[in-house]
C-alpha positions in Angstrom: 6.7 -7.5 -10.2 7.1 -8.8 -7.0 7.3 -12.7 -6.4 7.9 -14.6 -2.2 9.5 -17.8 -2.2 9.0 -20.3 0.8 7.8 -16.9 3.4 7.6 -17.6 6.4 6.4 -16.1 9.5 6.9 -16.5 13.2 6.2 -14.4 16.5 8.2 -15.4 19.0 5.2 -15.5 22.4 7.8 -16.7 25.4 7.5 -20.6 25.5 5.5 -20.3 22.1 6.1 -19.6 18.4 2.8 -18.1 16.8 3.0 -19.2 13.1 1.3 -16.2 10.8 2.9 -17.3 7.1 3.7 -21.1 6.5 5.3 -21.7 3.8 3.3 -18.7 1.5 4.6 -18.3 -2.2 3.3 -15.3 -4.6 3.1 -13.2 -8.1 2.4 -10.9 -8.3 2.6 -9.6 -12.5 3.5 -5.8 -13.1 0.5 -2.7 -13.8 -1.9 -5.9 -11.4 -3.9 -5.0 -9.2 -4.2 -7.8 -6.8 -6.5 -7.6 -3.4 -5.6 -10.0 -0.7 -8.8 -11.0 1.0 -9.4 -12.1 5.2 -10.6 -12.0 8.7 -8.2 -9.5 11.2 -5.6 -11.2 12.7 -5.1 -13.7 9.5 -2.0 -11.9 8.6 -2.6 -9.7 5.6 -0.6 -6.7 6.9 2.4 -8.8 8.7 2.4 -9.7 4.6 2.4 -6.3 3.6 4.7 -5.7 6.7 7.1 -7.6 4.8 6.6 -6.6 1.8 7.5 -3.2 3.2 10.1 -4.2 4.4 9.1 -3.2 7.5 9.8 -6.8 8.8 11.5 -9.4 8.0 10.3 -13.1 7.0 11.5 -15.4 9.6 12.9 -17.7 6.3 12.4 -17.6 2.5 13.1 -14.6 0.6 10.8 -11.5 -1.4 11.6 -10.0 -4.8 10.3 -6.3 -5.7 11.2 -5.5 -9.7 13.8 -8.2 -10.0 15.2 -6.9 -6.4 15.8 -9.0 -3.3 15.0 -6.8 -1.0 15.5 -9.7 2.0 18.9 -9.1 1.3 19.1 -5.6 1.8 20.3 -5.3 5.9 20.8 -1.8 5.9 18.1 0.9 7.3 19.0 3.4 4.8 19.1 1.1 1.4 15.4 -0.1 2.8 14.4 3.8 3.4 15.5 4.8 -0.7 13.9 1.7 -1.7 10.8 2.3 -0.2 10.5 6.0 -0.6 11.7 6.1 -4.5 9.8 3.1 -5.7 6.9 2.6 -3.0 3.4 4.6 -2.5 2.0 3.7 0.4 -2.3 3.9 1.8 -2.9 3.0 5.3 -6.3 2.9 7.0 -5.7 6.1 8.3 -4.5 8.9 6.7 -1.5 9.8 8.5 -1.8 12.9 7.5 -0.2 15.8 9.3 -2.3 18.0 10.8 -0.4 21.5 11.0 0.7 20.8 7.1 -1.3 22.7 3.8 -3.1 19.6 1.9 -0.8 20.8 -0.8 2.3 20.3 1.4 1.8 16.4 2.8 1.4 15.7 -0.5 4.8 17.4 -1.3 6.4 15.7 1.1 7.4 12.9 0.0 9.1 14.6 -2.5 11.0 17.5 0.1 12.4 14.2 1.5 14.1 13.5 -1.9 15.1 16.2 -2.9 13.4 17.6 -5.2 9.9 19.3 -4.5 8.5 21.3 -7.3 4.8 21.7 -5.6 3.4 21.9 -9.1 2.9 18.2 -9.3 1.7 17.8 -6.0 -1.5 20.5 -7.4 -1.6 18.3 -10.7 -1.8 15.2 -8.2 -4.4 17.0 -5.9 -6.7 18.0 -9.3 -6.6 14.8 -10.4 -8.4 13.4 -7.4 -11.1 15.7 -7.7 -9.4 18.2 -4.6 -7.7 21.0 -6.4 -9.8 24.0 -4.5 -8.9 22.4 -1.8 -5.3 23.1 -1.5 -4.3 24.9 1.4 -7.1 22.9 3.8 -6.0 21.6 7.2 -6.7 18.1 7.4 -9.0 19.2 9.8 -11.7 20.7 7.5 -12.0 17.7 5.1 -13.8 14.9 4.7 -13.1 11.4 5.6 -13.2 10.1 1.7 -10.6 13.7 1.0 -8.6 12.6 3.1 -7.8 9.5 1.7 -8.0 10.4 -1.6 -5.0 13.0 -0.7 -3.6 10.5 1.2 -3.2 8.3 -2.1 -2.0 11.9 -3.8 1.0 11.6 -1.2 1.8 8.0 -2.0 1.5 8.9 -5.8 4.0 11.7 -5.3 7.5 10.3 -5.6 6.3 7.7 -9.0 6.2 4.7 -7.3 6.5 0.8 -9.2 4.1 -0.8 -6.6 1.2 1.0 -4.3 1.1 -1.2 -1.4 -2.4 -1.0 -0.3 -3.1 -1.8 4.0 -7.4 -0.8 4.8 -7.5 2.0 3.0 -11.2 1.8 3.5 -11.4 0.8 6.7 -12.9 4.4 7.6 -15.1 5.3 4.6 -18.5 5.1 3.7 -20.1 2.5 1.2 -20.2 5.4 -1.2 -16.2 6.6 -0.6 -15.4 2.7 -0.7 -16.2 2.0 -3.8 -14.3 5.1 -5.5 -11.2 4.6 -3.6 -11.8 0.5 -5.4 -12.6 2.1 -9.1 -9.3 4.9 -8.6 -7.4 1.9 -7.7 -8.3 0.1 -11.0 -8.2 3.2 -12.8 -4.4 3.8 -11.9 -3.5 0.3 -12.5 -5.1 -0.1 -16.1 -4.7 3.2 -17.4 -0.7 3.3 -15.2 0.5 0.5 -15.1 0.8 0.7 -11.8 1.5 -2.8 -9.8 -1.1 -1.9 -6.6 -1.4 -5.1 -3.6 -3.9 -3.9 -1.3 -4.8 -6.2 2.1 -9.1 -5.8 3.6 -11.1 -7.9 4.3 -14.0 -5.9 2.0 -15.1 -8.6 -0.2 -16.5 -5.6 -2.8 -12.8 -4.6 -3.9 -12.6 -8.3 -5.4 -15.0 -6.7 -8.2 -12.5 -4.1 -9.3 -9.2 -6.4 -9.1 -6.8 -8.7 -11.5 -6.3 -11.5 -9.0 -7.8 -12.0 -5.1 -6.3 -14.3 -2.9 -7.4 -15.7 0.7 -5.4 -15.7 3.1 -6.4 -18.7 5.3 -4.8 -21.0 7.9 -1.1 -19.0 7.3 -1.3 -20.4 3.7 -2.8 -18.5 0.6 -5.9 -19.6 -1.8 -5.9 -17.7 -5.6 -10.1 -17.4 -6.2 -9.3 -15.1 -8.8 
């Protein structure tokens, strides 16, 4: 599902360059829940942003579902691929405060011109939020908002879910709930999930675990 070939990412820092990733190669099979661990500033989010086509590598190639995404130069093509093939969950839920929960979850489908609120309703019910469809994000707990953001990420039936520190603002119980959700979706639905986090407890739920250290990946599970 995901293949990185010799990825290097260097940021210009005035007279000095900052190398964040160096000759990183990675293969993730379809339907696997993969966790990438590492401290803040280690390059985890950079790696995720490269796969999401939000940034470009300095060198190397990235393939998603057999397609070389590093060859896509037009933003329109990148946006379409993100919207149709990928789902995103971040540390901050990103729900629009003026929209109801149902409207937030339905938004990705509306962007494709394929709105069907009943499908958004079913997703919210699946995550135990069926009674809250008309509530605004401000009326929800942190855990409820994050589960709503996961429902939104699944609305367009992605083949790949990318999660960047999705439990960073949650308490221990709600963190475990998110990890369990991801493991279940991977196991039962064949969804490919790549999560970057500094929370080592995520490793207990993953099929594969990597640590990013000294600009390179080390597989630990």
